[in-house]
N, C-alpha and C positions, 0 to 999 in steps of 0.2 A: 656464452661470451658474446657481447654486443659487437656488431661490426660497424665500421664507419659509414658505409653506404646505407642511407635510410631506405627502408622498404616502401614507405609511403611518405610523400612530401606534399603537404598542403601549403601552397606558396601564395600569400597575400590574396586569399580567396574571399570574394564578396558574393553572397547568394541573395537574390532579390525575389520578392513576391509581387505579382501583378494584382492591383486592386483598383477598380474603376478606371482602367486604362493607364494607370501610373505604376511604374516599378519602384518599390520601396525596399531598401536593404534590410534584411533580417539577420544576416550574418555579415559582420563588417571586418574586412581586411584581416582575415584569420590566417595565421601561419603556425604550423607545428610539424614535427616529424614523428613517424613511428618506426623504430629501429627493428632489425631482425631479432627474434627471440626475446621480445620485450612485451610487458603488459602496461599499456598506457590507460589511465583512468580519465574520463571526461566527466566533470561534475558541474551541475547547474540545475536550475529549476525549470519548470514548464515554461516554454517560450524563450529559453536562453539560446537555442540554436543547435543543441546537441544532436537531436535525431535528424534534423535537416542536413547537417554536415555529414552524418553517416549515410544518408540516402544519396547525397551528391557523390560520395566515394564509390557507391555501388552503381552509379549512373541511373538511379531510379527516380530522379526528380520529375514530377509531372510537367511535360513541355507546355510552355505558354502560361503556366501558373507560377512555377518556381524555376529559376534558372541561375546558373553560375554566371554572373555578369562581369566579373573580372578575376584575374588570378588564374592559377593552374593547379590541378590535382594530378600528381604523377605517381604511378605505381611501378616499382621496379624500373624507374627511369622513363616510363612511357606516359604520355599525356592521355588521361582517361577520356577527356572530351573529344579527342581526335579519333577514338576507336569507332569502328562500324558497329551496327546493332548486333551482327553475328559475333564479332570479337568481344563485345560487351557481355553477350549471353554466355560465351565461353569463359570469360573472366569470373562471372558470378557463379558461385558454387565450386568452381574449380580452383581459383586462386584466392578469391575473397568470398567468404561466406558470412551469413548473418543469422543471429538468433534474435527473434523479436520478443517484445515485452509480454505479449499475451498469447501463450501457446494454444489456448482453446480456439482463438479465432485464426491462428496461423496454420492449424492442422485442419484438413478437410474432414468434417464429421461423418461423411458417407463412405470414407475409405479406411481400410484397416491400416494400423500403424506401420506394419512391416512393408506393405505395398508402397506407402508414401515415401519411405526411405529408399526403396528399390528404384523408384522413378528417377531419383538423382543419379544413381549409379548407371542406369540405362542411358541417360542423357550424356553423361561425361566419360563413360568407360566402354571398353569392348568386351567386358566379361560375359561369360555364358550365364544363363538363368540360374543354373545350379550354384555357380560361384557367387552370383549376386546375392542369393539367399544366405549362403554361408557367411558372406561379408556383413550382411545386415545383422545376423545373429551375433557375429563377433563384435560388431559396433555396439549392440545392445548390452553385451557383456562388459565392454570397455566403459560404457557410461553407467555401469553398475545398476542396470535394471534387473529386478528379481524375475526369475523364470522367463528368460528371453523368448523361448518358444511360445509361451502363452501370450505375451505382450505382442509378439509378431502378428498374431491372429485377432487381436482385440481392436475395437474401434476407440477413438479418443475419449468418448464419454464413459467408457468402461474402466478407465485408469485415473489415478489421482493427479492433482495439479503438478506435483513434483515429478511424477513419472512422465507426464506430457512434456515437461520442460526437458527431461532427459532424452526423450524421442527427438525433440527439436535439435538438441546438441548433437545427437548421433547423425541426424540429417546434415547438419552444418559441417561436421568433420569428415563426412563420408569420403570426400575426394581429396582429403589431406590438404586443405587450403593453406596458403602462406599467412593469410590474415583472417582472423575471426572477429567479427563485430558483434558484441553482445549488448543489445539495447535494453536496459532495465530488465535483465533476465530473471531477477528474483523478486520483483516488486509485489506480486500477489501471493507470495509463498510464506508459509510459516517460518519462524526464526530458525528452527532446526533444519528444515528442508533447505532454507536459504544458505545455511552454513555448509551443508552437504554439496550444494551446487557450486559454491565458491571453491571448496576443496577440490571438487572434480575438475573444474576449469583450470585450476593451478596445476593439478597432476597431469592433465592432458597437454598443457602448455610445456611443462618440463619434459614430458615424454616425446612430443613431436617437434618441439622447437618453433612452433608457429607463433606469430605475434598476435596479441589480443588488444582490441580497442574496447574497453569496458566502460559503458555509459550508465550513469546513475545520478539520481538527485541526492543520494545519501553518501556524504563524504566519509563517514565512519566505515561504511561498507567497502568503499573504494580503497580505503587505507589497508584493508585486509588482503587485497589482491594485487594492487598496482605497484610497479616499480617507480613510475613517474605519474604525475597528476597535472591536468590543466583544468582551470576553473573558468566557466563561461557565465556571463551575466549580460542579459539583453543583447545577445548577438556578438559580444566581444569577449576575447580571452583576457581576463583581468589578472591572472597569475598562473604560472606554470613552473614546475621544478620537481625535484626528488620528493616522493610521497611523504617520507618521514619529516623532511624539512617543512613542507607545506602544512603538515598536520601540527607539528610542534611549534613552528615559528611563522605563522601566516603574516604576510605584510599588508594584504588588501583588506579593507573594512568588510567587504562582502564575504570574503573567505572566513574571516573571523566570526561573522554572523552565522554562516552556515554551520560552523563547528559548535558554536555556543547555543544555537537555537534548539539543538537536540537535548532532551533531558539527560542529565548526568546520572550515573548510577551511584556515584560516591557522595555528591553534594545535593541537598534538597533546597532549591531556591523558592522564594515566595512567588516570583514571577519569572517566566522565561524571557531572556532578551530576544528581541526580534531584529530583522534587518533594518527596519526604520530606526530603532534605537541606535544601532551602530552607525548608520549613515548620518544621523542627527547628532551623534556623539553624546547620547544621553544614557549610556549603559551604566546602571548602578545596581548590580546584583545584591539582593538581601537574602541571607541564608535563614532557614527556619531551624532553630536549635532543637535538639531532642527534648529539652524541658518544655519548650513551647508546644511541641507536638503532643507530648504526654498529657499536658494540661487540657489541650483541645479534645483529645480522645477520652479522657476521664469524664469531661463534661458531656460528651456525646453519649457514652455508654451508661450514664447515670439515669437515663430516662427509659420509658418502655419502648420496645421496638416498633418501628413504623410498619415493617413487613416481616412476616415470619414464614419461612418455607419449611414444611415438615414432611419428611419422607416422600418427596415428590418423585413420581416416575412418569416417563412418557414412552409408550411402546408403539412401534409401528408393525403392521402385518404386511409381509411380502408374499407373493404367490410364487416366488422363485425357489421354493424349497425342493427337496428331492421328490421326484415323481409327482410334481405339481402340488405337493402339500404346502400348506401355509406355514411360513417361517416367521417367527417374531423377533424383533430387534429392539432392545432397550436403548434409546438415544439418551435418556436421562434415567439414572438408576439410583433410587433411594437418596436423594439430595436434601439436606437440611441446613439452614443457616438463618441468622437474624440480621436485619438491616435497620439502622437507627436514623432518626430524622437528622438531616444535615451531613450524613456520612456519604463517602464515595466508596463503593465496593468494587474492586477490580476483579474481572472474571477472565482468566487466561487458560490457554490450552491450545493444542494443535487443531487444525481443521477436522471436523467430524467428532470432536470430543463432547459436543452437546451444549456448548455455550449459548448459541443463538436459539436452540430449541428450548432451553430453560428460560431465556428471555421472553420468548413467544408465549410460553405457558404462564408466566407471571402477568403478561399483558392480556391474557385470555384471548390471544389470536389463534392459539392452538391448544386445546384443552388437555390438561394433564390426565394420565390414565389412572393414577392413584396418588394419594397424599393430600395434604391441605396447603393452601396458600392464604395466610391471614394478613389482611391489610387493615390496620387500625382495629384489629380483633375480629374483623368480619371475614368469613371464609369465601374467597372469590370464586372457588370452584362450584359453589352452591347458588350463585346469584342467577337471576333470570336475565334474559337478553336485554330487557328494559333497564334493569339495574346496572348491567355492564356498560350500556351506552352512557348512562349518567356518570359512571366511574371514569370513563375515557378522559374526562376533563382533569382528573386527578393524576392519572398514570399515562404518561406519554412516551414516545420513542423518537430518537433522532437517527435517521437511517444512514447507512454506509454511503449510498450513492444519491446525493441530493438532486441530481438531474432527473433520474428516473422516478423520484418521488414527488416531483413538481409537475403540474400539468403545463405542457409547453404552450397551450393556447390561452392561458389566462395570465394576467400580469401578476407580479409578485405581491403587489399591494392587496389584490383581491384574494390571492392564495392565503395570505396571512389573516385577512378579515373573515374568510369562509368559516373556520372553526368557531370563531366568536359568534357568528350568526347561528350556526347549528346549535350551540349551547346557550343561545339567548343571553350573551354577555353584553352589558351596556344597553342604554336606552334606545339608540338608533344607529344608522350607518354613519352619521356625521361623527358621533362619539367614537365609533369603531375605527373610522379612518384616522382620527386624531391619535387614538391609542396605537394604531399600526405604525404611524410615523414616529411616535415616541419609541416603539420597540425597534424599528429600523435604526434609529439613532443609537440605541443601546448596543446593537450588534455591529456598530461601526459603518453603517450605511446611512443614507439620508432621504429626505422627502423627494429628491429628484429621481430616486430609484423606484418609487411607488408604481409608476405606469410602465415600467420596462418588463420585458419577457425573460424567462429563464435563460434563453440562449445568448442573451446580451451580457451575461456575467461570467467571470472566471470561476474555476472550481472552488477556490476559497470563498469567494463571495456567495456562491450558491449554497455552500455549507452554512454560511451565516444566515441565509434566508431560511434554510431548513430549521436552524436553531430558533430564529425569530418566530416561525410558524408554531413551533413546539411550545415556546414560552408565552405565546399569546393567550393561552388558556390558564396561565398561572398554575401549572400542575405542582404536585408535591413530590412525585417520584418520576424520574426520567431515565429510560433505558437508552444508553448511547451504544448502538451496535456498530462497531468498527467505524465510528463516525469521523475519524481523522485519518484513516489508513490510506485514502487515495490522495492526500494532500502533500504538497511540497513541504520540506522541513520547516521553512520559515513561516509559511501560512499555517502549518500545523501548530507552531508555537503561539501564533496569534489566537487561533481557535481554542487552544487549551487554556490560555490566559483568560479568554472571554468566558469559557465554561466555569472557571473558578471564580471569576468576578460575579457572574450571575448567581452562582451558588451562595456566595457571601451575601449578596443584596436581597435575594428572594427566598433564601433558606431552602434551596432545592436539595433533593437527595438523589444520588446517581448510582445506577448499576453501569459500570464502564466495561464493555466487552471489547477486547482487542487481542490481536496476536503479536502486537509490538510490546514487548515486556518492559522496555525502558519507559515508554509512555505510561503504561499501567502503573508502574512503581511511582512515577511522579504524581499521578492524579489521585492515587488511592490512599484510603485510611487502612483498609484491610484488603488482602488479596486472597481470592479463592482459586485454586488451581484444579482444573478438571481434566480427566483422562478417561477416555472410553465410557463417558456417561456418568462417572462417579467423581466424588470430591477426593482428590489425591492428597491435598494439604490446604490448610487455611490458617493465616496468621496476619499480624500487623505487617504492613507493606515493607518497612525497612528491615524488620527482623527476619521476614521470610527470605528476602534477597541476601541478607548477610549470613544467615544460617539455615539454608534449606535442609529439610530432614529427609525427604524422599528422593530416590535416584532420578525419578522422572523430572522433578522440579530442578534438581541440580543440572540435568541435561539441558533443560530449557534455558536456564540462566547462563550456562557455559556457552550457549550458541549466540548470545547477544554480541554484536560487534563491539570489541573491547574499548575503542576510543570514545 
């Protein structure tokens, strides 16, 4: 039952950032309430002000860099900005707790999981050591961690991403806070683990009656958990209201764009609408009919395969076996499939299923232990180092994190020219520079970006630079390894549209690896589902999603947020 008195009241709050001695508003005149026993979703893209707002609520804004310059944040009727440091410390963890986006960097890698949760209880309660340990084990059980005793004694690197996030949740709810702020708590997780975490948060909320502020850039995910939703864009709240109303009848163009930019599971569009389309009023969705799709696929599969993977295995040897004996682990186990020129093959499965290992084996970055990989009839596993270097021009990769794959010390123009120089493409650097500018234009950037460094670009722009660098060599086959998973929904739509345009114009063939099943369905002609190193199921994309045969595939599809 919701009570009239709001637990948290954000009243005309403006948060400003200091740059070159000037204060600039990054959250503008923001007002909303969080009621008792309620889940409020805050949706928006990177830079919209979501996380900054949550840090202000916690009293964690870095002084002199970010500050609340007007308005008031009241918790339980008390002005947070008027609290002393001691009172703020008491408030954090005790009354308001937070789960951060990245559990790996939020947990201390040198301390055991149990000890890290114990520290919170030591800080905020008078319990004895024996009672503290019992409470931690009970918390681990509550957040559904398997074998709480074992996880209590494990270090963060010894448990999975989903388990780390559960440890973070246990830590956050340890002192029974009145408010839990969950900032992108499922972003890096598999779709099935994501679903489990959402269900867990809902269960905990119903059981304890705490209020949750759930922050995400994914509106369909928020619709699964929140009672009310507010949408932020460039520091302003553009829409707020009941979750179902906002989802079914959005009034703001930006909200409409956020909903439509995500690939639909029921309709196949030729091109995804983007925020720019909505703001410019140029949305004109064209559906691809099943007949058009059939004709396209018949033409694709009437030619010989470009790539043939035959009984490929990749085995790793670990010295962690019993009594120091070597134990072997098959990351890829007897995998076979064919890939045709101009096709996009989607590769899905949970973390650890062998997707990226298979991609690396095809790229010859990590040699297969057994089997054949035929590219245009040539077995890649038998090529010399010199032949593989020459082949690099034909088979390329677009990485997940464009920032770490670009050298921060060289300009993006040089980064794109570099592979052309290595493979001796074009007559001289003048021609290469012209070609680079042409490619920058193709990916939606311009000549003015040639001399800029990677840190001067947004995440979406960096991913475009990564794509530009890959297509500079005019490859035939491109492995996209989680290449849109770190992007905002609308930027993701732009990049997916770009990949499809480039495929049409240059005749590229893609292996598209992702844990986002809605994106894979949209991009793919065929989908290959992997589980524990083996192929679980393979079929035409629409048919596989409409009629999955295996229980594992059904479980993956059932976990996709339904909107």
